[in-house]
C-alpha positions as a Python dict, from the first residue, in 0.01 Angstrom:
ca = {
    (1, 'M'): (0, 0, 0),
    (2, 'Q'): (-374, 67, 11),
    (3, 'A'): (-637, -22, -249),
    (4, 'L'): (-670, 341, -361),
    (5, 'Q'): (-295, 365, -429),
    (6, 'Y'): (-310, 52, -644),
    (7, 'A'): (-595, 201, -845),
    (8, 'Q'): (-426, 540, -881),
    (9, 'N'): (-103, 378, -1001),
    (10, 'V'): (-278, 208, -1294),
    (11, 'A'): (-545, 467, -1369),
    (12, 'D'): (-368, 594, -1681),
    (13, 'L'): (-320, 245, -1824),
    (14, 'F'): (-678, 152, -1745),
    (15, 'A'): (-823, 471, -1889),
    (16, 'L'): (-1112, 405, -2122),
    (17, 'P'): (-1043, 495, -2488),
    (18, 'E'): (-1137, 850, -2586),
    (19, 'G'): (-1427, 737, -2804),
    (20, 'Y'): (-1592, 559, -2513),
    (21, 'L'): (-1555, 866, -2293),
    (22, 'R'): (-1708, 1083, -2566),
    (23, 'V'): (-2007, 850, -2586),
    (24, 'K'): (-2050, 878, -2208),
    (25, 'Q'): (-2028, 1258, -2227),
    (26, 'L'): (-2295, 1275, -2495),
    (27, 'M'): (-2525, 1035, -2315),
    (28, 'D'): (-2492, 1233, -1994),
    (29, 'S'): (-2593, 1548, -2183),
    (30, 'D'): (-2954, 1663, -2189),
    (31, 'T'): (-2911, 1821, -2531),
    (32, 'A'): (-2722, 1558, -2734),
    (33, 'S'): (-2931, 1375, -2993),
    (34, 'L'): (-2927, 1004, -3066),
    (35, 'D'): (-2780, 1083, -3407),
    (36, 'E'): (-2483, 1255, -3242),
    (37, 'V'): (-2423, 954, -3021),
    (38, 'A'): (-2449, 719, -3319),
    (39, 'E'): (-2196, 927, -3514),
    (40, 'V'): (-1935, 892, -3238),
    (41, 'I'): (-1990, 516, -3209),
    (42, 'L'): (-1961, 476, -3586),
    (43, 'L'): (-1612, 630, -3577),
    (44, 'D'): (-1494, 308, -3413),
    (45, 'P'): (-1565, 8, -3639),
    (46, 'V'): (-1470, -245, -3371),
    (47, 'L'): (-1704, -83, -3121),
    (48, 'T'): (-1980, -66, -3381),
    (49, 'S'): (-1956, -433, -3475),
    (50, 'K'): (-1942, -551, -3116),
    (51, 'L'): (-2232, -328, -3013),
    (52, 'L'): (-2452, -464, -3291),
    (53, 'K'): (-2347, -820, -3208),
    (54, 'L'): (-2451, -774, -2846),
    (55, 'A'): (-2771, -590, -2936),
    (56, 'N'): (-2874, -887, -3149),
    (57, 'S'): (-2793, -1145, -2882),
    (58, 'A'): (-3057, -1346, -2700),
    (59, 'I'): (-2995, -1135, -2390),
    (60, 'Y'): (-3226, -869, -2533),
    (61, 'N'): (-3452, -1117, -2709),
    (62, 'L'): (-3561, -869, -2976),
    (63, 'P'): (-3806, -1000, -3237),
    (64, 'Y'): (-3605, -844, -3521),
    (65, 'Q'): (-3248, -779, -3630),
    (66, 'V'): (-3078, -456, -3521),
    (67, 'E'): (-2886, -350, -3830),
    (68, 'S'): (-2762, -1, -3743),
    (69, 'V'): (-2628, 189, -3443),
    (70, 'S'): (-2915, 438, -3472),
    (71, 'K'): (-3164, 153, -3453),
    (72, 'A'): (-2980, 4, -3156),
    (73, 'L'): (-3014, 336, -2976),
    (74, 'L'): (-3384, 356, -3057),
    (75, 'V'): (-3482, 3, -2958),
    (76, 'L'): (-3245, -46, -2665),
    (77, 'G'): (-3239, 307, -2531),
    (78, 'K'): (-2945, 527, -2439),
    (79, 'T'): (-2886, 362, -2101),
    (80, 'Q'): (-2861, 10, -2241),
    (81, 'V'): (-2638, 117, -2526),
    (82, 'Y'): (-2411, 305, -2289),
    (83, 'N'): (-2375, -3, -2068),
    (84, 'L'): (-2286, -214, -2370),
    (85, 'V'): (-2036, 45, -2489),
    (86, 'L'): (-1886, 57, -2140),
    (87, 'S'): (-1854, -323, -2130),
    (88, 'I'): (-1668, -325, -2461),
    (89, 'G'): (-1448, -37, -2346),
    (90, 'I'): (-1356, -224, -2029),
    (91, 'A'): (-1255, -529, -2228),
    (92, 'S'): (-1042, -302, -2445),
    (93, 'A'): (-875, -142, -2142),
    (94, 'C'): (-799, -481, -1988),
    (95, 'S'): (-637, -601, -2312),
    (96, 'K'): (-338, -375, -2235),
    (97, 'V'): (-238, -580, -1931),
    (98, 'D'): (9, -869, -1940),
    (99, 'T'): (-212, -1151, -1815),
    (100, 'A'): (42, -1435, -1818),
    (101, 'A'): (40, -1464, -1436),
    (102, 'I'): (-331, -1546, -1406),
    (103, 'D'): (-587, -1768, -1571),
    (104, 'L'): (-740, -1513, -1809),
    (105, 'E'): (-1016, -1749, -1919),
    (106, 'R'): (-1119, -1793, -1556),
    (107, 'F'): (-1124, -1416, -1504),
    (108, 'W'): (-1349, -1343, -1803),
    (109, 'E'): (-1580, -1639, -1744),
    (110, 'Q'): (-1636, -1534, -1385),
    (111, 'S'): (-1694, -1171, -1486),
    (112, 'V'): (-1939, -1248, -1766),
    (113, 'N'): (-2125, -1512, -1565),
    (114, 'A'): (-2171, -1266, -1279),
    (115, 'A'): (-2293, -1002, -1525),
    (116, 'L'): (-2555, -1229, -1678),
    (117, 'I'): (-2669, -1369, -1342),
    (118, 'A'): (-2696, -1018, -1194),
    (119, 'Q'): (-2903, -893, -1486),
    (120, 'F'): (-3132, -1197, -1478),
    (121, 'L'): (-3190, -1174, -1102),
    (122, 'A'): (-3253, -799, -1122),
    (123, 'Q'): (-3523, -867, -1379),
    (124, 'C'): (-3672, -1134, -1153),
    (125, 'C'): (-3684, -878, -872),
    (126, 'G'): (-3831, -606, -1093),
    (127, 'L'): (-3528, -378, -1043),
    (128, 'K'): (-3479, -124, -1320),
    (129, 'P'): (-3279, -54, -1520),
    (130, 'S'): (-3154, -411, -1508),
    (131, 'D'): (-2861, -327, -1737),
    (132, 'R'): (-2672, -151, -1460),
    (133, 'F'): (-2663, -485, -1279),
    (134, 'Y'): (-2505, -642, -1587),
    (135, 'V'): (-2230, -379, -1572),
    (136, 'A'): (-2186, -421, -1195),
    (137, 'G'): (-2155, -797, -1238),
    (138, 'L'): (-1907, -757, -1523),
    (139, 'L'): (-1692, -526, -1312),
    (140, 'H'): (-1724, -704, -978),
    (141, 'N'): (-1372, -850, -1005),
    (142, 'I'): (-1196, -575, -1206),
    (143, 'G'): (-966, -521, -907),
    (144, 'E'): (-785, -838, -1009),
    (145, 'M'): (-661, -663, -1325),
    (146, 'V'): (-542, -368, -1119),
    (147, 'V'): (-340, -590, -887),
    (148, 'L'): (-216, -801, -1178),
    (149, 'H'): (-61, -501, -1350),
    (150, 'H'): (87, -365, -1027),
    (151, 'N'): (222, -693, -889),
    (152, 'S'): (173, -1008, -1096),
    (153, 'Q'): (318, -1229, -822),
    (154, 'Q'): (52, -1117, -576),
    (155, 'A'): (-222, -1171, -835),
    (156, 'N'): (-90, -1520, -896),
    (157, 'Q'): (-93, -1594, -521),
    (158, 'C'): (-453, -1477, -495),
    (159, 'Q'): (-560, -1749, -739),
    (160, 'N'): (-471, -2019, -486),
    (161, 'Y'): (-809, -2036, -318),
    (162, 'T'): (-946, -2366, -194),
    (163, 'A'): (-1267, -2518, -64),
    (164, 'D'): (-1171, -2398, 283),
    (165, 'E'): (-1031, -2057, 187),
    (166, 'L'): (-1244, -1830, -31),
    (167, 'P'): (-1096, -1598, -296),
    (168, 'W'): (-1166, -1276, -105),
    (169, 'Q'): (-1014, -1426, 211),
    (170, 'I'): (-692, -1500, 22),
    (171, 'Q'): (-695, -1149, -125),
    (172, 'Q'): (-726, -996, 221),
    (173, 'Q'): (-433, -1202, 348),
    (174, 'V'): (-202, -1131, 53),
    (175, 'L'): (-296, -769, -16),
    (176, 'G'): (-459, -633, 295),
    (177, 'F'): (-773, -559, 92),
    (178, 'T'): (-1002, -739, -152),
    (179, 'Y'): (-1037, -706, -528),
    (180, 'A'): (-1383, -565, -457),
    (181, 'R'): (-1239, -270, -267),
    (182, 'C'): (-958, -211, -517),
    (183, 'G'): (-1195, -233, -814),
    (184, 'A'): (-1436, 12, -655),
    (185, 'E'): (-1153, 264, -615),
    (186, 'L'): (-1071, 236, -986),
    (187, 'L'): (-1435, 275, -1082),
    (188, 'H'): (-1459, 590, -870),
    (189, 'L'): (-1161, 724, -1066),
    (190, 'W'): (-1353, 636, -1385),
    (191, 'Q'): (-1642, 843, -1244),
    (192, 'L'): (-1892, 561, -1279),
    (193, 'P'): (-2221, 615, -1092),
    (194, 'D'): (-2247, 515, -727),
    (195, 'S'): (-2538, 286, -819),
    (196, 'I'): (-2278, 62, -987),
    (197, 'V'): (-1971, 122, -770),
    (198, 'E'): (-2118, 84, -421),
    (199, 'P'): (-2268, -265, -469),
    (200, 'I'): (-1930, -378, -603),
    (201, 'A'): (-1747, -233, -303),
    (202, 'L'): (-1993, -401, -63),
    (203, 'Q'): (-2026, -737, -239),
    (204, 'H'): (-1857, -928, 46),
    (205, 'S'): (-2043, -750, 324),
    (206, 'T'): (-2277, -966, 530),
    (207, 'S'): (-2475, -668, 663),
    (208, 'F'): (-2785, -741, 460),
    (209, 'S'): (-3070, -495, 416),
    (210, 'Q'): (-3379, -507, 198),
    (211, 'Q'): (-3323, -136, 130),
    (212, 'N'): (-2995, -216, -47),
    (213, 'K'): (-3112, -467, -303),
    (214, 'A'): (-2837, -374, -549),
    (215, 'Q'): (-2574, -494, -302),
    (216, 'L'): (-2769, -817, -247),
    (217, 'I'): (-2788, -882, -621),
    (218, 'V'): (-2413, -833, -671),
    (219, 'Y'): (-2336, -1040, -360),
    (220, 'L'): (-2550, -1320, -498),
    (221, 'A'): (-2424, -1294, -857),
    (222, 'A'): (-2058, -1302, -754),
    (223, 'R'): (-2107, -1614, -543),
    (224, 'L'): (-2321, -1798, -796),
    (225, 'A'): (-2068, -1722, -1069),
    (226, 'L'): (-1795, -1864, -847),
    (227, 'T'): (-1990, -2182, -772),
    (228, 'N'): (-2079, -2220, -1139),
    (229, 'Q'): (-1713, -2196, -1234),
    (230, 'H'): (-1581, -2418, -955),
    (231, 'P'): (-1844, -2682, -876),
    (232, 'E'): (-1562, -2903, -750),
    (233, 'L'): (-1488, -2649, -474),
    (234, 'Y'): (-1809, -2470, -385),
    (235, 'T'): (-2186, -2504, -374),
    (236, 'S'): (-2444, -2227, -356),
    (237, 'K'): (-2562, -2361, -20),
    (238, 'Q'): (-2208, -2316, 111),
    (239, 'L'): (-2156, -1961, -18),
    (240, 'V'): (-2501, -1799, -23),
    (241, 'D'): (-2678, -1690, 292),
    (242, 'P'): (-3044, -1799, 250),
    (243, 'F'): (-3149, -1473, 415),
    (244, 'V'): (-3041, -1294, 97),
    (245, 'L'): (-3285, -1500, -109),
    (246, 'E'): (-3556, -1424, 142),
    (247, 'L'): (-3490, -1048, 127),
    (248, 'L'): (-3495, -1053, -254),
    (249, 'E'): (-3799, -1286, -260),
    (250, 'L'): (-3613, -1528, -483),
    (251, 'S'): (-3658, -1906, -493),
    (252, 'Q'): (-3421, -2191, -577),
    (253, 'P'): (-3587, -2228, -921),
    (254, 'D'): (-3500, -1861, -985),
    (255, 'I'): (-3137, -1936, -901),
    (256, 'I'): (-3132, -2239, -1130),
    (257, 'R'): (-3282, -2038, -1416),
    (258, 'A'): (-3026, -1761, -1365),
    (259, 'I'): (-2738, -2008, -1387),
    (260, 'D'): (-2892, -2177, -1691),
    (261, 'F'): (-2922, -1836, -1856),
    (262, 'C'): (-2556, -1750, -1794),
    (263, 'N'): (-2446, -2090, -1922),
    (264, 'T'): (-2649, -2042, -2240),
    (265, 'E'): (-2542, -1686, -2314),
    (266, 'G'): (-2200, -1669, -2150),
    (267, 'L'): (-1992, -1818, -2428),
    (268, 'F'): (-2144, -1584, -2682),
    (269, 'I'): (-2071, -1276, -2471),
    (270, 'L'): (-1715, -1399, -2412),
    (271, 'S'): (-1662, -1434, -2785),
    (272, 'V'): (-1770, -1072, -2835),
    (273, 'L'): (-1589, -905, -2544),
    (274, 'N'): (-1273, -1111, -2556),
    (275, 'P'): (-1229, -1307, -2881),
    (276, 'R'): (-908, -1470, -2756),
    (277, 'I'): (-1116, -1677, -2515),
    (278, 'S'): (-1342, -1838, -2771),
    (279, 'T'): (-1346, -1877, -3147),
    (280, 'I'): (-1668, -2077, -3166),
    (281, 'Y'): (-1874, -1786, -3296),
}
């Protein structure tokens, strides 16, 4: 079975809630007002509380408290709010899957770390809007959830990576495709923009080009998140081609700061997107 068939078979289960789709529809419209968008968000109290929690996090480093959805839309902008809403919707969609066969904490930590690293590096590179890199990082491994729901035994097998055998190599052996490819197929079905989907699909490609900086950022974020999660197995020198840093004009101090940023903010984001992981906040 191909990656597209896996994605098609779970598309209904993984459909974003209606409220999230309505927000997307309004934000894609040239005529919808911010008040209309705020009204839809306010219909979902869970979405509202999580959105405000994220808007007030250190990620955005605002000098004041964001106390209303309308204010969040004004200060963050429609694009940023949509990306936050999408992130929360994705966490909601994933909550429908029986995750007993995998290490759920590992999945969310890796996803959130990649999101934060991708956003930080995009800002370092002056790529705008940097929030789309947060979403791409968050979704870079969503294919694991697709496979998990379709065949939990295969998903469990794919966790057995080692220092000598990388996760995407195991996935290719077990499935015949990677989580990156499978996830990209699902995201196409969700009608997410190509600017998010294509870098995810190409995250394991080693055909590097300065013209495709989004792919380079997601490539780098996925590998740094993996090394940050498994320092006993991997190092950045082992997984990251130095040519990528050269193309992005990034230095080792930039990489260290990106990892420090994800370590500082990651637990907070995990507590918002998936409260089962952490109860610290």
